[in-house]
C-alpha positions in Angstrom: 26.4 91.6 19.2 23.5 92.5 21.4 20.3 90.9 21.0 17.1 93.0 20.3 14.5 92.1 22.8 10.8 92.8 23.4 9.4 93.6 27.0 8.8 90.6 28.8 4.8 90.0 29.2 4.9 86.5 30.7 4.9 83.3 28.8 1.7 82.4 27.1 -0.2 79.2 28.1 0.4 78.2 24.5 4.1 77.9 25.2 3.7 75.4 27.7 1.4 73.6 25.5 3.9 73.6 22.8 6.4 71.9 25.1 3.5 69.0 25.8 3.1 68.8 22.0 6.7 68.8 21.4 7.5 65.8 23.9 4.7 63.7 22.1 6.2 64.7 18.7 10.0 65.0 19.0 11.4 64.9 15.8 12.2 67.3 12.9 9.2 66.5 10.8 7.1 68.0 13.5 9.2 70.7 14.6 10.5 72.3 11.7 7.1 73.6 10.3 6.6 74.9 13.8 9.9 76.5 14.3 8.4 80.0 14.0 6.1 79.0 16.6 8.9 77.9 18.9 10.6 81.2 18.5 7.5 83.3 18.9 6.1 81.4 22.3 9.4 80.4 23.7 12.8 81.6 22.5 12.0 85.3 22.2 10.2 85.5 25.7 12.9 83.7 27.3 15.3 86.4 25.7 13.2 88.9 26.8 13.1 87.5 30.2 16.8 87.6 30.4 16.9 91.1 29.4 14.5 92.0 32.2 16.4 90.0 34.9 19.7 91.9 34.0 17.9 95.0 34.8 16.7 93.6 38.0 20.0 92.4 39.0 21.7 95.9 38.2 18.6 97.5 40.3 19.2 95.1 43.2 22.8 95.0 43.0 22.8 91.3 42.5 26.4 89.9 41.6 24.8 87.8 38.7 24.7 88.7 35.2 21.7 87.8 32.7 22.3 88.2 28.9 19.5 87.4 26.4 22.2 86.3 23.9 24.3 84.0 26.0 22.1 83.0 29.1 19.5 80.8 27.5 20.3 77.2 26.5 19.7 76.0 22.9 16.6 73.8 22.3 18.8 71.2 20.4 20.0 68.3 22.2 23.4 66.8 22.1 23.0 63.5 21.0 26.4 62.3 20.1 27.0 60.1 23.2 23.2 59.4 24.1 21.0 56.2 23.3 18.0 59.0 23.1 18.5 60.5 19.7 15.5 62.7 20.3 16.9 65.9 18.6 15.2 68.5 20.9 14.9 69.3 24.6 11.4 69.5 26.0 12.0 72.3 28.2 13.3 75.7 28.0 16.2 77.0 30.4 18.8 79.8 31.1 21.7 80.3 33.5 23.0 83.2 35.1 26.6 83.1 35.9 28.2 84.5 39.2 29.6 87.9 38.0 31.4 88.8 41.3 30.4 91.4 44.2 32.9 94.0 42.7 30.9 94.4 39.7 27.4 94.1 41.0 25.4 96.7 39.5 28.1 97.7 37.2 28.6 98.1 33.5 31.5 95.9 33.0 30.5 93.5 29.7 33.0 90.9 30.5 31.9 90.5 34.2 29.0 87.7 33.6 29.3 84.4 32.7 27.1 82.2 30.9 26.6 78.3 30.9 28.7 78.3 27.6 31.4 79.5 29.7 31.4 77.8 32.8 28.3 75.5 33.3 29.9 74.2 36.5 30.5 77.5 38.2 28.2 79.0 40.8 25.3 80.9 39.6 21.5 80.9 38.9 19.2 78.9 36.8 15.5 79.0 35.7 13.8 76.0 34.1 10.4 75.9 32.1 9.0 72.4 31.5 5.2 71.3 31.8 4.6 70.5 35.3 8.2 71.3 36.3 8.9 75.1 36.3 11.6 76.4 38.9 14.2 78.6 39.9 17.4 77.7 41.7 21.0 77.8 41.6 24.3 76.5 42.9 27.1 74.5 41.5 26.4 71.4 39.2 29.0 68.6 38.2 31.9 70.7 39.5 35.6 69.5 39.3 37.0 67.1 41.8 39.5 69.7 43.2 36.2 72.0 43.9 34.4 69.2 45.6 37.7 68.6 47.7 37.8 72.0 48.6 34.1 72.5 49.6 34.2 69.2 51.8 37.3 70.4 53.6 35.5 73.8 54.3 32.6 72.1 56.0 34.8 70.0 58.1 36.9 73.0 59.2 34.2 75.4 59.5 30.6 73.6 59.5 28.9 76.5 61.4 29.8 79.0 58.6 27.9 77.0 56.0 25.0 76.4 58.3 24.4 79.9 59.2 23.6 80.4 55.5 21.5 77.5 54.4 19.6 77.4 57.8 18.9 81.2 57.7 15.3 81.7 57.9 14.2 83.0 54.7 16.2 80.5 52.8 14.8 77.7 54.6 11.3 78.9 54.0 12.0 79.7 50.3 14.3 76.6 49.4 14.2 74.0 52.1 17.5 72.6 52.2 20.4 72.0 49.7 20.0 69.4 47.1 22.1 67.1 45.1 20.1 66.6 42.0 19.9 62.7 43.0 23.7 62.3 42.5 25.1 61.9 46.1 27.6 59.3 47.1 26.2 56.2 49.2 29.0 56.8 51.9 31.0 59.6 53.1 34.3 59.9 51.0 37.3 58.4 52.3 39.5 60.7 54.6 36.3 62.2 56.3 34.8 61.0 59.4 31.5 59.2 58.7 29.9 60.6 61.9 30.5 64.2 61.2 27.4 66.6 61.7 27.9 67.5 58.1 28.1 63.9 56.8 25.0 64.2 54.3 26.7 67.3 52.8 30.1 65.5 52.5 28.3 63.0 50.3 27.1 65.6 47.9 28.4 65.5 44.3 26.3 68.6 43.3 25.4 71.7 45.6 21.9 73.0 44.5 19.0 74.9 45.9 15.7 75.4 44.2 11.9 76.4 44.5 9.0 75.4 42.5 7.0 77.9 40.5 3.4 77.7 39.5 2.3 78.1 35.7 0.7 81.5 36.6 4.1 82.7 37.8 5.4 81.7 34.2 2.5 83.4 32.4 2.9 86.7 34.5 4.8 89.9 33.7 6.0 89.8 37.3 8.1 86.6 36.7 11.4 88.7 36.4 10.6 89.9 39.9 9.9 86.4 41.3 13.1 85.0 39.9 15.2 88.0 41.2 13.7 87.9 44.7 14.5 83.9 44.8 18.2 84.9 43.6 18.4 87.8 46.3 17.8 85.1 49.2 20.0 82.7 47.3 23.0 84.9 46.8 24.9 84.1 50.2 25.1 80.7 49.3 26.2 81.3 45.7 28.7 83.8 47.2 29.9 81.0 49.4 30.3 78.3 46.7 31.9 80.8 44.4 34.5 81.3 46.8 35.3 77.6 47.1 38.7 76.3 45.7 
């Protein structure tokens, strides 16, 4: 069922303050009386942002799909296997799955993927947290078979990967690819330790991103800022989507 959304006008400063207060009061007794504030300040604007991004993706023919009903992550934490039983996340976020070049700009409702379908697949990501607002993408916590194929691709044709991540606009916008702090300490067995791509061979995640300012998040122009970032990151997401 489609989610009715308002026009995105930017997150209000009160939305960021709500997350600050939630971090200091992460329990149901505080959140439940303020759930309507959460929905008004964060949930509904995030859905509106996703709707605006879907239009941006179509206009720019970006092979990503944003869906206000599927792209946002829930505010509730899964605490079943965690020592930290805090019930709520202190950020809001959304993921934008790789839809494929053949449907870029099309109307295929089945083309897009959300994080609920494949959180480990190639795609884009937006994160809003006090002091940590960013947009990025890549592949996070992939299957071992994907990592093996990625590493083999680096060894066999490193120049192809380098041509993507060393492209001037990519480097200016994102710097280098990252690992979310989860790289192996050594090059995995079977790969030359002195390979020019040794640091990349140690990666367990392949991600990229850029920080945004509060003024970006509170601006109605945020969908454009995010879409422009994804446009620059699309060649890498395309490469990653073809691995395996």
